Structure formats: structure tokens, C-alpha cells
C-alpha positions, 0 to 999 in steps of 0.5 A: 449802602449803595453796594448793598442796594446794587446787590439786592437789585442784582438778586432781584434781576436774577430771580426775575430771569429764572422766573421768566425762563423757568426750569431747564429753559422752558418758556414758562413754569410748567411748559415743555423744556426747550432744546436748541438744535443747531444744524448746518453744513460743514465749515458754515460757522456752527461752532463759533455761534455755539460758543457764543450761545454758551457764553451768553444764553446759559447753554451747554453743548452736545455734539451731533457729529459722527466724526467728533466721537472718535479719539485721536481724530482731532485735526481732520474732524475740526474738533474744537481745540483745548481753549475752545473746549475750556470756554464751551465744553462739548458732550459726546466727543471722544467717546469711541476708539476709531476701531469701534462703530457708533450707531444712530440708535446709540446716539439717541440713547446717549443724547437723551441722557445728556439732555436730561442732565443738562436740564437738571442743572438748569441750563439749556441743551444746545445740540450742535453738528452736521450729522443729519441722521443723528438729528433725525434719529433724535427727533423722529425716532428709529423704526424697529423693523422685523428681521430680514427673511432670506426667502422673501428677499431672494424672491423679491430679488428674482422678481426685480431681475425678471420684471425690473425695479419699476415693478417693485416700485408699482407694488410698493406704491399700491400698498404704501404710497408714502414710502413709494414717494420717499424711495427712488424707483431705482433704489433696489435695496430700500425697495426690497426692504420696504416690501419685505417688511410688509410681507413679513409683518403685515404692516407697511413701513409708514404704519410702523414709523407712525406707531413708533412715533406716537410711542416716542414722544420727546420730553422736550420741545426742539427749537431748530436753527440752521447756520446757512451761508447763502453765498455758496462760493464763500462756503467752498472757499472756507472749505478749501482754506480749512483743509489747508489749515488742517494740513498745516496743523499736522493732519498727515501725521495724525492719520499716519499714526492711525495708519500705523496702528495696524488694526484699522482699515478703510472700511471702518466708519472712522476711516471713511470720514471725509479727509481721512479716507483720502489721506489714507489713500495717499499714505497707502500710495494709491494717490499723489499728495496733490490728488489727495488734497483735491479729492479731500476738498471735493469730498468735503464740498459733496458732504456740504451739498448732502447736508444742505439737501437734507436741510432744504427739506427740514421742517420748522427750521429757522435759517440764519446767515453768519454774514448778516449784520449783528448775527449773534444779536439776531440769533439771541433775539430769535431764541429769546422768543422761544426760550425766555 
């Protein structure tokens, strides 16, 4: 009798939780489904938090990482090991050979399919990674710009050489102030492209982005978290320690196997990944082992700095520090306010 009462009580509790959460993690039945976007700099602790959310908040992980997509690139990308993947499977990892490219547009297409599948199964999609361009492509869309016009581009290039980039920037500011604020006056490629788009299409970049943004409303509401170690010295120490661990785990042998394939080269996106480029240079005899280690750690710090620069400007972001007391509990409480 007692066992039956416990069973009935448990079933009622589960039913109540489903009612509160609604289908696909919506705030209430009929509300927009939620998707958690978990961002952060490299080595900040995103994966540990993501695994905890899978185990405690009915989430399923989708990787947002331009390096984890490659098969055979496991150690240098800090790809979750088999035990971690068994506890918390990741979608969109190991989907490309290192010889292949993968664009932000392809990511957006693929991730929308994965989100829909997870929501249909009654779970909350948890997007985890540090490739900020991928997050931007998903949340804001990608402008479909007119093709390049060689004649217009040559004329703009000649103008820049004759009058200076400041002249192009002043012209852009007159026709598209928003793009002019976003594009640095000393960025010739983006300045020329912005003016070229206007001359070819009659529309500014800002107008095209806004038109396409309206046409690409997301079928979900993002809840955006940033794992941020406020102690930068600690972040740098973790970066150095993680690279040393990678070496111990066989990172050199991993890259050597890629190096010896014969069909890969340093200009590929896969080999340009932080750590892989530097190890490739070492294997090619262009730098010493100590130099490779130093360059790899410095490059990883620079990557973290770029990621943090993106995140400082990111709107609607909830920042959480893994050094806080009861870190996981605080994150669950925060998510509960948005999802349950």
C-alpha cells in the first residue's frame, strides 16, 4: 500500500513538472520553446556545466565549436572523452573530415534541424561552445549579399589608393551610418564590400540585414549564459595547464597522423585551429618544440581574448562565474526562472 501511494505521488509529481515546463521546455503551454545558449572563452569550464545541466535539467547538448566538427582531431580540440559523451552526448561533433570546410551558414542549417529534433523529444536544446560566429549566425541570421562586381571593386580600390581609406569611410558614413560605426576606418576589405553592395543593389548593408532579420524570426526563445572566469590569471593558468595535459595525452601523435596523410595543408580551416597550426609548424621543422609550446599557449590566450571581446558586446547575456559558491545550483535557479 505504501509503495503504491509513493508510485501515485511520483506520477503526480512528474505530471506537474511536465505541465509547468510545457512541451520542449517552454515557459508554459503555448509559450515559445526555450533554447539555452551556453557561451564562454576556451578553458572556462563550459563542458562541465553542460554535463551537469544534461543530468539535472533534461537538456541535450549541441556543440557550437568550429574545431569539434572534425574527425580525428580530439585531443587538441579538448573534445569530450568517451566517458563524458556517454553521460552527455553531443550533436554536431565529428561531422567533417579535416580536409573539408564547414561554413556558418551550414551550421545554422544543421543546428535548426537538431534543435527541432530535441524539442520534439521533449527536451531542452543546450547549445554549448565558443565559436561566436556560429552563435551570431544562428541568432541573427546571415545576410544574403549580392555577388561581387569586379568593375565596381576595382574602381573602389583605385579610389582608396588615390584618396585613402578615410575617403571611403566618409562616403560609407553618409549612406550607411550603422555600418560605418561597425567597420573600422582602416579595414579596406569590409569598407569596399559595404560600398560595393550599395552600388550593386541600391540597398545598404544595414537595410539588407534588417530585411532578412525580419524574414528569419527564430522558432524559439534563446536563454543566453556566459561562463566567465573573472580572474584572468586563473584562466591563463588553466589554458597553460590544459595544453600540457594535451601533450601528455598524445597531441603530437594526433597531429603527426594528420601531417602524414599527405592531403592536408596549413591553409585548411582544420589545420588553422589553435594548437594544430603551431604543432604543424613544429613537425615541419619551422619551430622548436619549446617554441611550439609557447606559441600554442599564446595563441590560445589570444583566442580567449577574442571570445571575451565578442561577449562583452553580447546583448541579453547572463554571466556566471564557475568560482562562485554553489555555482551549479545558482545556474539551475537562473534557468528555472526562464524555462520552468
